[in-house]
C-alpha positions in Angstrom: 106.0 40.8 -26.1 104.3 44.1 -26.5 102.4 43.7 -23.2 105.7 42.9 -21.3 107.4 46.1 -23.0 104.3 48.3 -21.9 104.1 46.9 -18.3 107.9 47.4 -18.0 107.6 50.9 -18.1 104.7 51.3 -15.6 105.7 52.9 -12.3 103.5 51.4 -9.5 104.3 53.9 -7.1 102.1 56.5 -9.1 98.9 54.6 -8.2 97.6 54.8 -4.8 95.6 51.5 -4.9 96.1 48.4 -6.9 92.5 48.6 -8.1 93.4 52.2 -9.6 96.2 50.5 -11.2 94.2 47.7 -12.8 91.7 50.3 -14.1 94.4 52.4 -15.8 96.2 49.4 -17.3 92.8 47.9 -18.7 91.2 51.1 -19.9 91.4 50.7 -23.7 91.3 46.7 -23.7 87.8 46.9 -25.2 89.0 48.7 -28.2 91.9 46.4 -28.8 89.6 43.3 -28.2 87.2 44.7 -30.7 89.8 45.4 -33.5 91.4 41.9 -32.9 88.0 40.1 -33.1 87.1 41.9 -36.3 90.3 41.6 -38.1 89.8 38.0 -39.8 86.6 39.5 -41.3 88.3 42.7 -42.7 91.0 40.3 -44.3 88.3 38.0 -45.8 86.6 41.1 -47.1 89.8 42.1 -48.8 90.2 38.7 -50.3 86.7 38.8 -51.7 87.2 42.2 -53.3 90.5 41.1 -54.9 88.6 37.9 -56.3 85.8 40.3 -57.7 88.2 42.7 -59.1 90.1 39.9 -60.9 86.7 38.5 -62.4 85.9 41.9 -63.6 89.3 42.5 -65.3 89.1 39.1 -66.9 85.5 40.1 -68.2 86.8 43.3 -69.5 89.6 41.5 -71.3 87.0 39.1 -73.0 85.0 41.9 -74.1 87.9 43.7 -75.5 88.6 41.2 -78.2 89.5 38.0 -76.3 92.8 39.1 -75.2 94.8 36.4 -73.2 97.7 37.0 -70.9 101.0 35.3 -72.1 100.4 32.6 -69.5 97.7 31.9 -67.1 100.1 33.1 -64.2 101.0 36.2 -66.0 98.9 39.4 -65.3 100.5 41.5 -67.8 98.1 42.6 -70.5 98.8 41.5 -74.0 99.4 44.5 -76.5 97.8 43.0 -79.6 93.9 43.0 -78.9 93.2 44.9 -75.9 92.3 48.6 -76.5 93.8 49.7 -73.0 97.0 47.8 -73.6 98.0 49.2 -76.9 101.8 50.1 -77.0 102.5 53.9 -77.2 
């Protein structure tokens, strides 16, 4: 869709030859291809970092006195045992 919108705005009369037109339209294609090829690995890196930070937070909660969230799906800290979660 984006390619169609971009190509729709191209005025073919400004290019003297078809080769020059092709060269100008594909000039930045290598950059787009490189970014697109690496995008899954960047997403995977974010997932791994999220898992590592979660494991670190769980270890910190355990060291802080065995504090457990209200349910295993809740990420809010309890306010009874954790030194960083004491009410103000």
